[in-house]
C-alpha positions in Angstrom: 6.3 14.5 7.5 7.8 11.2 7.5 7.4 8.7 10.3 10.8 7.2 11.0 12.2 8.3 14.4 15.4 8.0 16.4 15.8 4.6 16.2 19.4 2.8 15.1 17.2 2.4 11.5 16.8 5.7 11.0 17.2 6.6 7.3 16.6 2.7 6.0 13.8 2.8 3.6 11.7 -0.5 3.3 8.9 -1.3 1.3 6.0 -3.6 2.6 3.6 -5.8 0.0 0.7 -6.3 2.3 0.4 -9.5 3.5 -0.6 -10.9 7.1 1.0 -12.4 10.0 5.0 -12.7 10.0 5.6 -10.3 7.0 3.8 -7.6 8.8 5.1 -8.6 12.3 8.9 -7.9 10.7 8.2 -5.2 8.7 6.4 -3.1 12.5 10.0 -4.2 14.4 12.0 -2.5 11.5 9.5 0.5 11.8 9.4 0.2 15.6 13.6 0.7 15.1 13.1 3.8 13.3 13.0 2.5 9.5 10.7 4.8 7.3 8.1 1.8 6.4 6.0 2.3 3.5 3.0 -0.4 3.5 1.9 -0.9 0.0 -1.7 -2.3 0.6 -4.1 -3.5 -1.7 -7.4 -2.2 -2.9 -10.2 -4.6 -0.3 -7.6 -4.9 2.2 -5.2 -8.1 3.0 -7.2 -10.6 4.1 -6.9 -10.1 7.7 -10.4 -9.9 9.4 -9.9 -7.0 11.8 -10.0 -3.6 11.9 -7.5 -1.4 10.5 -7.5 0.2 13.4 -6.9 -2.1 16.2 -4.2 -3.6 13.7 -1.2 -3.2 15.9 1.6 -4.7 13.6 1.2 -1.6 11.0 2.0 0.9 13.9 4.9 3.6 12.8 3.8 3.0 9.5 2.9 4.8 6.2 0.3 3.0 3.7 -0.1 3.2 0.0 -2.9 1.8 -2.0 -1.6 0.3 -5.6 -3.6 -2.3 -7.3 -0.8 -4.6 -8.4 -3.3 -6.0 -11.0 -3.4 -2.7 -12.4 -1.3 -1.7 -15.6 0.3 0.7 -13.8 0.8 -1.2 -10.1 4.1 -2.4 -11.0 5.6 0.0 -12.0 4.9 2.2 -9.2 5.9 -0.3 -6.4 8.9 -0.8 -9.0 9.4 3.0 -8.0 9.4 2.9 -4.9 11.5 0.1 -4.9 14.6 1.9 -6.3 14.3 5.1 -3.5 14.2 1.8 -0.7 16.9 -0.3 1.2 14.8 -2.9 2.1 11.4 -4.8 0.3 10.0 -7.7 2.2 7.0 -10.1 0.7 4.9 -12.9 2.0 3.3 -14.6 -1.3 3.9 -17.8 -2.0 6.7 -18.1 -4.6 6.7 -17.6 -7.9 3.7 -15.1 -7.3 5.9 -11.9 -6.7 7.1 -12.7 -10.8 3.8 -12.7 -12.0 2.7 -9.8 -10.3 5.9 -8.4 -11.8 7.4 -7.2 -8.8 10.1 -10.1 -8.3 13.2 -10.2 -7.2 14.7 -10.0 -10.9 12.4 -6.8 -11.8 13.0 -5.1 -8.3 17.0 -5.3 -7.9 17.2 -4.5 -11.7 15.8 -1.3 -10.6 17.8 -1.1 -7.5 21.1 -3.4 -7.5 21.9 -2.8 -3.5 18.0 -4.2 -2.6 17.4 -6.5 0.2 14.6 -8.4 -0.7 13.0 -10.0 1.6 10.6 -13.2 1.5 8.4 -14.6 3.8 6.8 -18.0 3.3 6.0 -21.1 5.1 7.8 -23.7 3.8 10.7 -21.7 1.8 10.7 -20.8 -2.1 11.6 -24.2 -2.8 10.7 -28.2 -1.9 8.3 -30.4 -2.0 5.9 -28.5 0.2 6.8 -25.4 -1.5 3.9 -24.2 -2.9 1.1 -25.7 -0.5 -1.0 -23.5 1.3 -0.2 -23.3 5.1 -0.3 -22.2 8.7 2.2 -22.0 11.5 0.7 -25.0 13.2 1.3 -27.2 9.8 4.9 -25.4 9.9 6.0 -26.5 13.3 4.2 -30.0 12.7 6.5 -31.1 10.6 10.0 -29.6 12.3 9.7 -31.7 15.6 8.7 -28.0 17.1 5.3 -28.8 18.4 5.6 -32.5 19.0 7.6 -31.2 22.5 5.2 -29.2 23.7 2.4 -30.4 25.9 2.9 -33.1 29.0 2.7 -37.0 27.5 -0.6 -38.3 28.1 -2.4 -35.1 26.2 -2.0 -33.8 22.4 0.2 -31.1 21.6 0.0 -28.4 23.4 -0.9 -25.6 20.4 1.5 -21.8 21.3 -0.8 -20.1 19.4 0.8 -18.8 16.5 4.4 -17.4 18.4 6.8 -20.1 17.9 6.1 -20.5 13.8 4.9 -17.2 12.6 6.7 -15.0 14.8 9.6 -16.4 16.1 10.7 -18.8 13.5 9.5 -16.5 10.8 9.8 -12.5 11.3 12.8 -12.4 13.7 14.6 -14.6 11.0 13.6 -12.6 8.4 14.6 -9.0 10.6 17.9 -10.8 10.8 18.4 -11.9 7.0 17.5 -8.1 5.7 19.6 -6.6 8.6 22.8 -8.5 7.8 22.2 -8.4 4.1 21.8 -4.7 4.1 24.6 -4.3 6.2 26.5 -6.2 3.4 25.4 -4.5 0.6 26.6 -0.8 2.7 30.2 -2.7 3.3 31.2 -5.0 1.0 30.4 -5.0 -2.7 27.5 -2.5 -3.0 25.2 -5.4 -4.2 21.7 -6.1 -2.4 20.4 -9.9 -2.5 17.3 -11.8 -1.3 16.6 -13.6 1.7 14.7 -16.6 2.0 13.2 -16.3 5.0 11.1 -19.6 5.7 9.1 -20.7 9.0 10.2 -24.5 8.9 14.0 -23.3 8.4 14.3 -20.9 11.4 11.2 -22.7 13.9 14.0 -26.3 13.4 17.0 -23.7 14.4 15.4 -22.3 17.4 15.7 -26.1 18.3 19.5 -26.5 17.8 20.4 -26.7 21.6 17.7 -29.1 22.1 18.9 -31.3 19.3 22.5 -31.0 20.9 21.2 -32.3 24.0 19.2 -35.6 22.8 22.8 -36.3 20.5 23.9 -36.3 24.0 21.9 -38.3 25.8 20.2 -35.8 27.8 16.8 -35.2 26.3 14.1 -37.6 25.6 12.3 -37.8 22.0 9.0 -36.9 23.5 6.9 -34.4 25.9 6.9 -34.1 28.9 9.4 -35.8 29.8 12.6 -33.7 29.8 14.0 -30.7 32.1 11.9 -27.8 30.1 9.2 -29.3 28.6 7.3 -30.0 32.1 8.8 -33.0 32.6 10.6 -31.8 35.3 8.6 -31.2 38.7 10.1 -28.0 39.4 10.2 -26.8 35.9 6.0 -26.2 34.8 3.1 -24.6 36.1 1.0 -25.2 39.6 -2.9 -24.4 40.2 -3.8 -22.2 43.0 -6.6 -22.4 45.1 -8.4 -19.8 42.9 -7.7 -21.5 39.9 -4.5 -19.5 38.5 -1.6 -20.7 37.8 2.3 -20.4 39.3 4.9 -20.4 37.1 8.4 -22.4 38.9 11.6 -23.0 37.2 13.5 -23.7 39.6 16.6 -25.6 37.9 20.0 -24.6 39.8 20.2 -26.0 43.4 20.2 -23.0 45.5 17.2 -21.4 43.6 15.4 -25.0 44.2 16.6 -24.7 48.0 15.0 -21.6 48.4 11.8 -22.7 46.4 11.0 -25.7 48.7 12.1 -23.4 51.8 9.6 -21.1 50.6 6.7 -23.3 49.8 6.6 -25.5 53.1 7.6 -29.1 51.7 11.8 -29.0 52.6 11.2 -31.5 55.2 9.2 -33.5 53.0 9.9 -33.4 49.3 11.8 -36.0 47.9 15.3 -35.3 47.0 15.4 -33.1 43.5 17.9 -35.8 41.9 15.5 -38.9 42.4 14.3 -39.2 39.5 12.2 -42.3 40.4 10.2 -40.2 42.8 9.6 -37.1 40.7 6.2 -38.4 40.8 5.9 -38.0 44.6 7.4 -34.5 43.9 5.1 -32.9 41.8 2.2 -34.1 43.8 3.9 -32.7 47.0 4.3 -29.2 45.0 0.8 -29.8 43.4 -1.1 -30.5 47.1 0.4 -27.5 48.7 0.1 -25.1 45.9 -3.4 -25.2 46.2 -3.6 -24.4 49.6 -3.4 -20.7 49.0 -4.3 -18.4 46.1 -2.2 -17.3 43.0 -2.0 -13.7 44.9 -0.7 -15.1 48.3 1.8 -17.4 46.7 2.7 -14.1 44.8 3.6 -12.4 47.7 5.4 -15.2 49.5 7.8 -15.5 46.5 8.0 -11.6 46.2 12.0 -11.0 46.4 12.9 -14.2 46.9 15.4 -16.1 44.4 13.0 -19.0 44.2 12.5 -18.9 40.4 8.7 -18.9 40.8 6.4 -16.3 39.2 2.7 -15.8 38.8 1.4 -16.8 35.5 -0.8 -13.7 33.9 -3.3 -13.0 31.5 -2.5 -10.6 28.8 -4.7 -8.5 29.9 -3.0 -8.3 33.8 0.4 -8.2 32.3 0.5 -4.5 31.5 0.0 -4.0 35.7 2.7 -6.3 36.6 4.9 -4.1 38.7 8.6 -4.9 37.3 6.6 -4.4 33.2 5.1 -1.2 34.6 8.5 -0.1 36.1 10.3 -0.6 32.9 7.8 0.5 30.8 7.2 -2.9 28.7 4.2 -2.1 27.5 3.0 1.8 26.6 -0.4 3.1 26.1 -1.0 4.8 22.5 -4.2 6.7 20.6 -5.6 4.7 23.4 -4.3 1.2 22.7 -2.7 -0.5 24.9 0.6 -2.6 23.3 3.7 -4.0 23.8 6.9 -1.5 23.7 9.2 -1.7 21.2 12.0 -4.0 21.8 15.3 -4.2 22.2 16.4 -0.7 24.2 19.1 1.4 22.7 21.2 3.8 24.8 21.2 6.4 21.9 19.3 5.9 19.7 15.8 4.7 21.2 12.8 3.5 19.5 9.1 4.1 20.7 5.6 4.1 19.4 5.3 7.1 17.0 2.2 6.3 15.2 -0.8 4.5 15.2 -1.5 1.6 13.0 -1.4 3.0 9.1 -5.0 2.9 8.0 -4.6 1.6 3.7 -3.6 4.3 1.9 -4.0 7.3 4.0 -0.5 8.5 3.6 0.0 8.4 -0.5 0.2 11.8 -0.8 2.7 12.4 2.2 4.7 9.4 0.5 5.0 10.4 -2.5 6.5 14.0 -1.6 8.7 12.8 0.9 10.5 9.5 -1.6 10.0 12.5 -4.5 7.5 10.0 -6.5 5.3 12.7 -7.9 3.8 9.7 -9.9 2.2 8.1 -6.7 -1.1 8.7 -7.4 -4.0 9.0 -5.0 -6.0 5.7 -4.6 -9.8 6.3 -5.5 -11.9 7.4 -2.9 -14.3 4.9 -3.8 -14.6 1.3 -2.9 -10.4 0.8 -2.0 -11.1 -0.3 1.1 
């Protein structure tokens, strides 16, 4: 049976051409929201060195195996496209066209289709055909250069800022906006060109405005929100762990220095010339107790202080546990679907889709008797 749930996208059909990184994450978001996502896996896998059983970005999806280089491969994908609302692909520009499943072919078969394209550089531009990864995309937008200490190399924020924030999230916004247009205007689908460089640059819109107004210096570690401010940053504790401080507003700062125990000795927060002195005082005080002790001190306060937890520690935090921010499904602890809906809640319905495991079910549910079963030998 179909795995679509009770989410707000129940009834929406999505074809995902298998890839790695932001494309699969975007498709997971749609699946978490209730869409019936069919992932078209290729024989031999998508190139990600991870056991498919642990690839959580493939949860809530179904998988069919189709070799797009085989004679009947493109036609099988186009048959899925005829019945779909959205397609997502993350190939280099021109690859889908060469495989016979580009926008022209797909929209000819289904004029209402939303064709979502996920790339790092975009479909056009001098770098469009070049290989790349998250770190290079965010580097040229100025975003990477903002992160880290002034006297150290830029800090790499995993692949969260580029692949997922500037990539996946913008692709999802784009395909849902285009789907709304297709359903309410002239009934026509369209192509959504989601480039990580575009999305990552867009994320920094507020910062560009602050810089234009003279409120942001074009160098890292020198501003209110990038670690340059002594009451917006992280501090080491006695046990080698860290606390995060975000006491920006005066009333929160007052509570912070009171609970930290430096109220009478700390320089005035607006005395910028003494910020180094203030930072040293805060750092010295935090090193006198463990993270757990400081967590208890700031518990229940409005000082805007929180412990810096690891990935394994986070699910056990009392607030996250109370909200169900993480869930356990099929023995895997994972982030729950977000955001939340009062009438159509999303959920983790199935574990990661195993390549080709759902061909028969998809053929039945999408009325595609011609969708062949994958060969059993040498396909994974």
